[in-house]
ROBA-160104 format. One line per 4 residues: number of its first residue (from 1); their letters; for each residue x negated, y, z negated of N, C-alpha, C. Coordinates in steps of 0.1 Angstrom, whole numbers, m for minus. Layout:
N
NUM) a) X/Y/Z/X/Y/Z/X/Y/Z ~ ...
END
This chain:
127
1) mkpf) m824/32/m71/m812/37/m63/m808/27/m51 ~ m815/22/m45/m812/12/m34/m805/0/m37 ~ m809/m8/m50/m800/m17/m55/m785/m10/m61 ~ m785/0/m65/m773/5/m70/m761/3/m57
5) lavl) m768/13/m51/m761/12/m35/m756/m4/m27 ~ m764/m11/m30/m763/m25/m26/m752/m31/m33 ~ m753/m29/m44/m741/m34/m57/m730/m29/m56 ~ m729/m12/m53/m715/m5/m49/m711/m12/m34
9) laam) m716/m14/m21/m715/m17/m10/m708/m30/m13 ~ m715/m40/m20/m708/m53/m23/m695/m55/m30 ~ m693/m46/m41/m683/m45/m44/m671/m42/m35 ~ m675/m27/m26/m665/m25/m17/m656/m34/m10
13) tvgc) m670/m45/m4/m668/m55/2/m659/m65/0 ~ m662/m67/m15/m653/m81/m16/m638/m75/m20 ~ m638/m65/m25/m622/m58/m28/m623/m57/m38 ~ m612/m46/m45/m611/m46/m60/m599/m52/m67
17) gyss) m593/m63/m59/m584/m71/m67/m571/m68/m60 ~ m568/m59/m53/m555/m54/m48/m554/m61/m35 ~ m551/m74/m35/m548/m80/m20/m528/m82/m20 ~ m527/m86/m9/m514/m86/m7/m509/m100/m15
21) kpkt) m499/m100/m23/m490/m110/m29/m489/m119/m22 ~ m486/m131/m23/m479/m144/m14/m463/m140/m15 ~ m460/m144/m4/m444/m139/m3/m438/m155/m7 ~ m424/m157/m16/m421/m167/m17/m410/m168/m8
25) paqp) m408/m180/1/m400/m184/7/m382/m183/2 ~ m375/m178/10/m360/m178/5/m356/m192/3 ~ m349/m195/m8/m345/m207/m10/m331/m209/m6 ~ m325/m224/m3/m315/m224/3/m300/m219/m6
29) gttp) m289/m218/3/m280/m209/m3/m270/m220/m5 ~ m258/m217/m12/m247/m225/m13/m238/m229/2 ~ m236/m238/3/m232/m242/16/m215/m245/12 ~ m207/m236/23/m194/m237/21/m190/m252/26
33) iisq) m177/m255/21/m170/m269/27/m156/m264/28 ~ m153/m268/41/m141/m270/47/m134/m281/45 ~ m121/m278/41/m112/m291/37/m99/m292/46 ~ m95/m281/48/m83/m278/59/m80/m269/67
37) ltpa) m74/m263/75/m74/m257/85/m55/m254/86 ~ m49/m241/82/m35/m240/86/m33/m228/94 ~ m25/m231/105/m22/m245/111/m34/m251/118 ~ m33/m260/120/m45/m269/128/m44/m270/140
41) sana) m33/m262/149/m33/m262/160/m26/m250/166 ~ m28/m248/175/m18/m236/183/m15/m238/197 ~ m6/m232/202/m5/m234/218/m16/m226/227 ~ m18/m227/237/m26/m222/244/m16/m209/250
45) gspa) m23/m196/247/m16/m184/250/m7/m179/240 ~ m10/m186/227/m2/m175/218/m7/m165/212 ~ 3/m156/205/m2/m146/202/m12/m146/190 ~ m18/m134/185/m28/m135/173/m20/m141/161
49) fvle) m27/m149/152/m17/m154/142/m30/m153/131 ~ m26/m155/115/m35/m160/104/m37/m171/103 ~ m50/m174/104/m57/m191/100/m60/m188/87 ~ m56/m200/79/m61/m202/65/m69/m213/64
53) vdgs) m81/m209/59/m90/m219/56/m94/m222/43 ~ m88/m233/39/m88/m242/26/m103/m251/23 ~ m110/m249/13/m123/m256/8/m127/m254/m3 ~ m140/m250/m5/m149/m247/m16/m162/m239/m12
57) kfaa) m165/m234/m24/m179/m226/m21/m178/m216/m13 ~ m167/m210/m11/m169/m198/m1/m172/m186/m11 ~ m180/m175/m2/m185/m163/m8/m177/m152/m4 ~ m175/m145/m14/m171/m131/m11/m169/m128/4
61) qatv) m185/m126/9/m186/m119/19/m188/m130/33 ~ m181/m144/30/m182/m151/39/m175/m148/54 ~ m180/m155/63/m172/m152/76/m170/m164/82 ~ m158/m162/91/m153/m174/97/m158/m174/112
65) nfga) m164/m186/118/m165/m187/131/m156/m195/137 ~ m150/m188/147/m136/m194/155/m141/m198/168 ~ m149/m207/172/m157/m210/185/m168/m198/183 ~ m166/m192/194/m177/m180/196/m173/m167/191
69) tlin) m162/m168/184/m156/m157/177/m158/m154/164 ~ m166/m144/159/m169/m143/146/m160/m134/141 ~ m152/m138/125/m142/m130/122/m145/m127/106 ~ m148/m114/99/m145/m111/88/m128/m113/83
73) ptfv) m131/m124/76/m116/m128/68/m114/m122/55 ~ m100/m123/53/m97/m116/37/m102/m129/27 ~ m109/m126/18/m112/m134/6/m102/m134/m4 ~ m96/m146/m1/m83/m147/m15/m92/m155/m28
77) nsgk) m100/m165/m24/m108/m169/m38/m116/m181/m31 ~ m127/m186/m41/m135/m194/m34/m131/m205/m30 ~ m117/m209/m25/m114/m220/m22/m105/m216/m12 ~ m104/m202/m6/m92/m197/5/m98/m186/11
81) lqam) m96/m187/24/m98/m171/33/m91/m174/42 ~ m85/m162/44/m75/m160/57/m81/m151/71 ~ m77/m155/80/m89/m153/91/m77/m146/103 ~ m75/m134/106/m66/m131/117/m76/m135/131
85) ipat) m68/m145/138/m77/m150/150/m67/m144/163 ~ m76/m138/173/m71/m129/181/m63/m139/193 ~ m52/m134/199/m50/m141/212/m57/m146/221 ~ m69/m139/221/m82/m140/236/m88/m154/228
89) avag) m89/m156/214/m95/m169/212/m87/m181/213 ~ m73/m181/217/m67/m192/219/m62/m192/234 ~ m66/m182/242/m58/m182/255/m60/m196/264 ~ m68/m202/261/m70/m215/271/m70/m227/259
93) agtv) m65/m241/265/m65/m252/258/m77/m257/256 ~ m80/m267/245/m92/m270/240/m95/m273/225 ~ m108/m279/225/m110/m280/208/m118/m269/205 ~ m115/m259/192/m124/m251/189/m131/m255/175
97) hvtv) m143/m255/173/m152/m258/163/m149/m242/153 ~ m144/m248/140/m144/m238/130/m153/m240/117 ~ m163/m231/119/m171/m231/107/m169/m219/95 ~ m175/m217/83/m176/m207/74/m191/m205/71
101) tnpg) m196/m194/71/m210/m188/65/m211/m184/55 ~ m220/m186/45/m220/m178/35/m232/m168/41 ~ m231/m158/33/m244/m146/40/m255/m153/29 ~ m269/m151/35/m277/m153/23/m280/m138/13
105) tpgg) m290/m141/8/m291/m128/m3/m306/m123/m3 ~ m305/m111/m2/m321/m108/0/m332/m109/m13 ~ m345/m109/m9/m353/m112/m22/m358/m98/m26 ~ m367/m97/m30/m375/m85/m34/m385/m82/m27
109) iygg) m394/m77/m32/m407/m72/m25/m416/m86/m23 ~ m417/m94/m30/m425/m104/m28/m416/m118/m24 ~ m406/m116/m15/m397/m127/m10/m390/m131/m16 ~ m383/m141/m18/m373/m149/m26/m359/m150/m18
113) gtqa) m348/m149/m26/m332/m147/m22/m329/m159/m18 ~ m322/m161/m10/m313/m173/m4/m313/m171/9 ~ m308/m181/17/m308/m183/31/m290/m183/33 ~ m288/m181/46/m272/m180/47/m272/m194/52
117) etst) m256/m201/50/m259/m215/49/m242/m214/57 ~ m240/m223/65/m232/m228/73/m220/m242/71 ~ m210/m241/69/m202/m253/65/m204/m265/80 ~ m202/m276/76/m198/m286/89/m185/m278/97
121) amdf) m186/m282/109/m174/m275/116/m161/m284/113 ~ m152/m279/115/m139/m286/112/m131/m283/128 ~ m124/m293/136/m118/m288/150/m107/m283/145 ~ m100/m276/156/m90/m267/159/m83/m268/170
125) tvn) m72/m277/172/m69/m276/187/m57/m267/188 ~ m60/m264/207/m56/m254/210/m49/m260/224 ~ m35/m264/220/m23/m274/229/m24/m266/244
END
């Protein structure tokens, strides 16, 4: 009986094959590209306006980062977004960096998915 208990105890210590599975890291997502901003500038103190962001590889859920202001734009197609820029974002003169961020996609129970990716910044001038 003692050898049986020793074997049983050893089997329980080693485990029964059910261990946590390794997590697959998120893969790089699709990086959006900005080619043009329309308009390219505005006067300080201007009222709110629509900024057209042209480029490529925009996801339907992409966001526009107008300096520190995060905007959920209207998705026209994968090459065009329209963002309503609030008057507070152009209250003072200077250069505003504009980027587009494509969201990542979630993975399953073992990881995977894709990472969020942000475009290279394009400058918008507030005169």
